[in-house]
DORO-794666 format. One record per residue: x, y, z of N, C-alpha, C in turn; residue in one letter. Coordinates in nm, 3 decimals, padded with zeros to 5 digits. Layout:
n.xx=X n.yy=Y n.zz=Z ca.xx=X ca.yy=Y ca.zz=Z c.xx=X c.yy=Y c.zz=Z type=a $
...
***
This chain:
n.xx=-00.416 n.yy=-01.198 n.zz=00.605 ca.xx=-00.460 ca.yy=-01.139 ca.zz=00.479 c.xx=-00.596 c.yy=-01.073 c.zz=00.496 type=x $
n.xx=-00.681 n.yy=-01.134 n.zz=00.575 ca.xx=-00.815 ca.yy=-01.078 ca.zz=00.596 c.xx=-00.807 c.yy=-00.938 c.zz=00.660 type=x $
n.xx=-00.719 n.yy=-00.924 n.zz=00.760 ca.xx=-00.701 ca.yy=-00.795 ca.zz=00.825 c.xx=-00.646 c.yy=-00.692 c.zz=00.726 type=x $
n.xx=-00.551 n.yy=-00.734 n.zz=00.644 ca.xx=-00.494 ca.yy=-00.645 ca.zz=00.544 c.xx=-00.601 c.yy=-00.597 c.zz=00.447 type=x $
n.xx=-00.683 n.yy=-00.687 n.zz=00.396 ca.xx=-00.786 ca.yy=-00.650 ca.zz=00.299 c.xx=-00.890 c.yy=-00.556 c.zz=00.361 type=x $
n.xx=-00.927 n.yy=-00.582 n.zz=00.485 ca.xx=-01.021 ca.yy=-00.492 ca.zz=00.554 c.xx=-00.961 c.yy=-00.353 c.zz=00.571 type=x $
n.xx=-00.833 n.yy=-00.349 n.zz=00.609 ca.xx=-00.764 ca.yy=-00.222 ca.zz=00.629 c.xx=-00.755 c.yy=-00.143 c.zz=00.500 type=x $
n.xx=-00.722 n.yy=-00.211 n.zz=00.391 ca.xx=-00.711 ca.yy=-00.145 ca.zz=00.260 c.xx=-00.848 c.yy=-00.094 c.zz=00.215 type=x $
n.xx=-00.953 n.yy=-00.169 n.zz=00.241 ca.xx=-01.087 ca.yy=-00.125 ca.zz=00.205 c.xx=-01.122 c.yy=00.005 c.zz=00.278 type=x $
n.xx=-01.086 n.yy=00.014 n.zz=00.405 ca.xx=-01.110 ca.yy=00.137 ca.zz=00.481 c.xx=-01.024 c.yy=00.252 c.zz=00.428 type=x $
n.xx=-00.898 n.yy=00.225 n.zz=00.399 ca.xx=-00.808 ca.yy=00.329 ca.zz=00.348 c.xx=-00.854 c.yy=00.380 c.zz=00.213 type=x $
n.xx=-00.917 n.yy=00.295 n.zz=00.135 ca.xx=-00.961 ca.yy=00.333 ca.zz=00.000 c.xx=-01.070 c.yy=00.437 c.zz=00.002 type=x $
n.xx=-01.126 n.yy=00.463 n.zz=00.117 ca.xx=-01.228 ca.yy=00.568 ca.zz=00.129 c.xx=-01.167 c.yy=00.708 c.zz=00.120 type=x $
n.xx=-01.034 n.yy=00.716 n.zz=00.134 ca.xx=-00.964 ca.yy=00.844 ca.zz=00.122 c.xx=-00.977 c.yy=00.892 c.zz=-00.022 type=x $
n.xx=-01.038 n.yy=01.008 n.zz=-00.041 ca.xx=-01.067 ca.yy=01.058 ca.zz=-00.175 c.xx=-00.942 c.yy=01.093 c.zz=-00.255 type=x $
n.xx=-00.829 n.yy=01.116 n.zz=-00.187 ca.xx=-00.706 ca.yy=01.150 ca.zz=-00.258 c.xx=-00.633 c.yy=01.027 c.zz=-00.310 type=x $
n.xx=-00.669 n.yy=00.910 n.zz=-00.260 ca.xx=-00.606 ca.yy=00.786 ca.zz=-00.303 c.xx=-00.660 c.yy=00.747 c.zz=-00.440 type=x $
n.xx=-00.572 n.yy=00.732 n.zz=-00.539 ca.xx=-00.616 ca.yy=00.698 ca.zz=-00.675 c.xx=-00.651 c.yy=00.550 c.zz=-00.686 type=x $
n.xx=-00.569 n.yy=00.464 n.zz=-00.627 ca.xx=-00.599 ca.yy=00.321 ca.zz=-00.630 c.xx=-00.519 c.yy=00.250 c.zz=-00.522 type=x $
n.xx=-00.567 n.yy=00.133 n.zz=-00.486 ca.xx=-00.493 ca.yy=00.049 ca.zz=-00.391 c.xx=-00.495 c.yy=-00.093 c.zz=-00.446 type=x $
n.xx=-00.382 n.yy=-00.158 n.zz=-00.438 ca.xx=-00.366 ca.yy=-00.293 ca.zz=-00.490 c.xx=-00.305 c.yy=-00.381 c.zz=-00.383 type=x $
n.xx=-00.351 n.yy=-00.505 n.zz=-00.373 ca.xx=-00.292 ca.yy=-00.602 ca.zz=-00.281 c.xx=-00.252 c.yy=-00.724 c.zz=-00.363 type=x $
n.xx=-00.127 n.yy=-00.763 n.zz=-00.351 ca.xx=-00.077 ca.yy=-00.883 ca.zz=-00.417 c.xx=-00.030 c.yy=-00.980 c.zz=-00.310 type=x $
n.xx=-00.059 n.yy=-01.109 n.zz=-00.329 ca.xx=-00.004 ca.yy=-01.208 ca.zz=-00.238 c.xx=00.105 c.yy=-01.285 c.zz=-00.310 type=x $
n.xx=00.205 n.yy=-01.328 n.zz=-00.234 ca.xx=00.318 ca.yy=-01.400 ca.zz=-00.292 c.xx=00.271 c.yy=-01.538 c.zz=-00.337 type=x $
n.xx=00.305 n.yy=-01.576 n.zz=-00.458 ca.xx=00.257 ca.yy=-01.701 ca.zz=-00.517 c.xx=00.306 c.yy=-01.824 c.zz=-00.442 type=x $
n.xx=00.434 n.yy=-01.826 n.zz=-00.405 ca.xx=00.490 ca.yy=-01.948 ca.zz=-00.346 c.xx=00.528 c.yy=-01.933 c.zz=-00.199 type=x $
n.xx=00.511 n.yy=-01.815 n.zz=-00.141 ca.xx=00.545 ca.yy=-01.795 ca.zz=00.000 c.xx=00.422 c.yy=-01.747 c.zz=00.075 type=x $
n.xx=00.349 n.yy=-01.838 n.zz=00.140 ca.xx=00.229 ca.yy=-01.797 ca.zz=00.213 c.xx=00.262 c.yy=-01.687 c.zz=00.315 type=x $
n.xx=00.178 n.yy=-01.587 n.zz=00.320 ca.xx=00.199 ca.yy=-01.476 ca.zz=00.413 c.xx=00.273 c.yy=-01.359 c.zz=00.351 type=x $
n.xx=00.340 n.yy=-01.380 n.zz=00.238 ca.xx=00.409 ca.yy=-01.271 ca.zz=00.171 c.xx=00.309 c.yy=-01.189 c.zz=00.091 type=x $
n.xx=00.319 n.yy=-01.057 n.zz=00.099 ca.xx=00.225 ca.yy=-00.974 ca.zz=00.025 c.xx=00.288 c.yy=-00.839 c.zz=-00.009 type=x $
n.xx=00.226 n.yy=-00.771 n.zz=-00.103 ca.xx=00.260 ca.yy=-00.633 ca.zz=-00.137 c.xx=00.132 c.yy=-00.552 c.zz=-00.133 type=x $
n.xx=00.139 n.yy=-00.437 n.zz=-00.073 ca.xx=00.029 ca.yy=-00.342 ca.zz=-00.072 c.xx=00.078 c.yy=-00.220 c.zz=-00.146 type=x $
n.xx=00.005 n.yy=-00.179 n.zz=-00.249 ca.xx=00.045 ca.yy=-00.063 ca.zz=-00.329 c.xx=-00.065 c.yy=00.042 c.zz=-00.320 type=x $
n.xx=-00.029 n.yy=00.158 n.zz=-00.267 ca.xx=-00.120 ca.yy=00.272 ca.zz=-00.262 c.xx=-00.073 c.yy=00.372 c.zz=-00.365 type=x $
n.xx=-00.161 n.yy=00.414 n.zz=-00.454 ca.xx=-00.123 ca.yy=00.505 ca.zz=-00.563 c.xx=-00.183 c.yy=00.643 c.zz=-00.536 type=x $
n.xx=-00.095 n.yy=00.741 n.zz=-00.527 ca.xx=-00.133 ca.yy=00.880 ca.zz=-00.504 c.xx=-00.084 c.yy=00.964 c.zz=-00.622 type=x $
n.xx=-00.148 n.yy=01.077 n.zz=-00.647 ca.xx=-00.101 ca.yy=01.173 ca.zz=-00.746 c.xx=-00.070 c.yy=01.302 c.zz=-00.672 type=x $
n.xx=00.054 n.yy=01.314 n.zz=-00.625 ca.xx=00.093 ca.yy=01.430 ca.zz=-00.545 c.xx=00.225 c.yy=01.487 c.zz=-00.597 type=x $
n.xx=00.248 n.yy=01.612 n.zz=-00.567 ca.xx=00.373 ca.yy=01.677 ca.zz=-00.604 c.xx=00.484 c.yy=01.642 c.zz=-00.506 type=x $
n.xx=00.448 n.yy=01.626 n.zz=-00.380 ca.xx=00.545 ca.yy=01.599 ca.zz=-00.274 c.xx=00.523 c.yy=01.458 c.zz=-00.222 type=x $
n.xx=00.632 n.yy=01.382 n.zz=-00.209 ca.xx=00.625 ca.yy=01.246 ca.zz=-00.158 c.xx=00.694 c.yy=01.240 c.zz=-00.023 type=x $
n.xx=00.618 n.yy=01.211 n.zz=00.085 ca.xx=00.682 ca.yy=01.198 ca.zz=00.215 c.xx=00.783 c.yy=01.084 c.zz=00.214 type=x $
n.xx=00.898 n.yy=01.103 n.zz=00.276 ca.xx=01.007 ca.yy=01.006 ca.zz=00.273 c.xx=00.962 c.yy=00.868 c.zz=00.322 type=x $
n.xx=00.880 n.yy=00.860 n.zz=00.426 ca.xx=00.838 ca.yy=00.731 ca.zz=00.481 c.xx=00.703 c.yy=00.685 c.zz=00.429 type=x $
n.xx=00.635 n.yy=00.769 n.zz=00.353 ca.xx=00.505 ca.yy=00.733 ca.zz=00.298 c.xx=00.396 c.yy=00.827 c.zz=00.347 type=x $
n.xx=00.278 n.yy=00.809 n.zz=00.293 ca.xx=00.164 ca.yy=00.894 ca.zz=00.326 c.xx=00.118 c.yy=00.868 c.zz=00.470 type=x $
n.xx=00.039 n.yy=00.961 n.zz=00.523 ca.xx=-00.019 ca.yy=00.942 ca.zz=00.656 c.xx=-00.103 c.yy=00.814 c.zz=00.659 type=x $
n.xx=-00.178 n.yy=00.790 n.zz=00.552 ca.xx=-00.260 ca.yy=00.669 ca.zz=00.544 c.xx=-00.172 c.yy=00.544 c.zz=00.549 type=x $
n.xx=-00.064 n.yy=00.545 n.zz=00.472 ca.xx=00.027 ca.yy=00.430 ca.zz=00.473 c.xx=00.089 c.yy=00.409 c.zz=00.610 type=x $
n.xx=00.125 n.yy=00.518 n.zz=00.678 ca.xx=00.186 ca.yy=00.506 ca.zz=00.810 c.xx=00.088 c.yy=00.445 c.zz=00.910 type=x $
n.xx=-00.039 n.yy=00.481 n.zz=00.902 ca.xx=-00.139 ca.yy=00.421 ca.zz=00.990 c.xx=-00.154 c.yy=00.272 c.zz=00.963 type=x $
n.xx=-00.155 n.yy=00.235 n.zz=00.835 ca.xx=-00.165 ca.yy=00.093 ca.zz=00.798 c.xx=-00.042 c.yy=00.019 c.zz=00.849 type=x $
n.xx=00.077 n.yy=00.078 n.zz=00.829 ca.xx=00.200 ca.yy=00.014 ca.zz=00.874 c.xx=00.201 c.yy=-00.008 c.zz=01.024 type=x $
n.xx=00.156 n.yy=00.091 n.zz=01.101 ca.xx=00.152 ca.yy=00.077 ca.zz=01.246 c.xx=00.067 c.yy=-00.045 c.zz=01.286 type=x $
n.xx=-00.046 n.yy=-00.060 n.zz=01.220 ca.xx=-00.133 ca.yy=-00.175 ca.zz=01.250 c.xx=-00.071 c.yy=-00.307 c.zz=01.208 type=x $
n.xx=-00.008 n.yy=-00.309 n.zz=01.089 ca.xx=00.050 ca.yy=-00.434 ca.zz=01.038 c.xx=00.176 c.yy=-00.475 c.zz=01.114 type=x $
n.xx=00.250 n.yy=-00.378 n.zz=01.167 ca.xx=00.370 ca.yy=-00.412 ca.zz=01.245 c.xx=00.333 c.yy=-00.493 c.zz=01.369 type=x $
n.xx=00.216 n.yy=-00.466 n.zz=01.424 ca.xx=00.170 ca.yy=-00.538 ca.zz=01.543 c.xx=00.144 c.yy=-00.686 c.zz=01.515 type=x $
n.xx=00.122 n.yy=-00.719 n.zz=01.387 ca.xx=00.099 ca.yy=-00.860 ca.zz=01.353 c.xx=00.212 c.yy=-00.919 c.zz=01.269 type=x $
n.xx=00.328 n.yy=-00.852 n.zz=01.270 ca.xx=00.446 ca.yy=-00.913 ca.zz=01.211 c.xx=00.505 c.yy=-00.852 c.zz=01.085 type=x $
n.xx=00.455 n.yy=-00.738 n.zz=01.037 ca.xx=00.515 ca.yy=-00.676 ca.zz=00.919 c.xx=00.661 c.yy=-00.643 c.zz=00.947 type=x $
n.xx=00.749 n.yy=-00.675 n.zz=00.854 ca.xx=00.890 ca.yy=-00.654 ca.zz=00.879 c.xx=00.956 c.yy=-00.547 c.zz=00.791 type=x $
n.xx=00.892 n.yy=-00.505 n.zz=00.682 ca.xx=00.957 ca.yy=-00.409 ca.zz=00.595 c.xx=00.855 c.yy=-00.333 c.zz=00.511 type=x $
n.xx=00.892 n.yy=-00.212 n.zz=00.469 ca.xx=00.812 ca.yy=-00.138 ca.zz=00.373 c.xx=00.904 c.yy=-00.049 c.zz=00.291 type=x $
n.xx=00.855 n.yy=-00.010 n.zz=00.174 ca.xx=00.932 ca.yy=00.072 ca.zz=00.082 c.xx=00.841 c.yy=00.177 c.zz=00.021 type=x $
n.xx=00.892 n.yy=00.299 n.zz=00.005 ca.xx=00.821 ca.yy=00.405 ca.zz=-00.065 c.xx=00.885 c.yy=00.417 c.zz=-00.201 type=x $
n.xx=00.803 n.yy=00.405 n.zz=-00.307 ca.xx=00.855 ca.yy=00.411 ca.zz=-00.443 c.xx=00.783 c.yy=00.520 c.zz=-00.521 type=x $
n.xx=00.850 n.yy=00.575 n.zz=-00.620 ca.xx=00.794 ca.yy=00.681 ca.zz=-00.704 c.xx=00.784 c.yy=00.628 c.zz=-00.847 type=x $
n.xx=00.666 n.yy=00.643 n.zz=-00.906 ca.xx=00.648 ca.yy=00.598 ca.zz=-01.045 c.xx=00.728 c.yy=00.687 c.zz=-01.139 type=x $
n.xx=00.801 n.yy=00.626 n.zz=-01.228 ca.xx=00.881 ca.yy=00.699 ca.zz=-01.326 c.xx=00.831 c.yy=00.682 c.zz=-01.469 type=x $
n.xx=00.754 n.yy=00.577 n.zz=-01.491 ca.xx=00.704 ca.yy=00.550 ca.zz=-01.627 c.xx=00.583 c.yy=00.459 c.zz=-01.617 type=x $
n.xx=00.485 n.yy=00.481 n.zz=-01.706 ca.xx=00.365 ca.yy=00.398 ca.zz=-01.710 c.xx=00.325 c.yy=00.377 c.zz=-01.855 type=x $
n.xx=00.295 n.yy=00.256 n.zz=-01.890 ca.xx=00.243 ca.yy=00.222 ca.zz=-02.022 c.xx=00.100 c.yy=00.177 c.zz=-02.007 type=x $
n.xx=00.006 n.yy=00.255 n.zz=-02.053 ca.xx=-00.135 ca.yy=00.221 ca.zz=-02.044 c.xx=-00.173 c.yy=00.132 c.zz=-02.161 type=x $
n.xx=-00.219 n.yy=00.014 n.zz=-02.132 ca.xx=-00.264 ca.yy=-00.079 ca.zz=-02.235 c.xx=-00.416 c.yy=-00.088 c.zz=-02.227 type=x $
n.xx=-00.480 n.yy=-00.062 n.zz=-02.338 ca.xx=-00.627 ca.yy=-00.062 ca.zz=-02.340 c.xx=-00.678 c.yy=-00.183 c.zz=-02.415 type=x $
***
């Protein structure tokens, strides 16, 4: 988790990245979700260049899967 958080902190320096979120699995130690939020017209099939660099690093320490998702709806609660 420490490596993941350090990596996300570095990736967050990318000015095009709107936000980055890290969630850890409540009941399964080691399970996590990393969410990178971009505002782009085109979505690369496998993810952004930044995400691909992060994935390459995380695969070396055991990452087994990733998914690229597109936001379809958002409800802003203030």
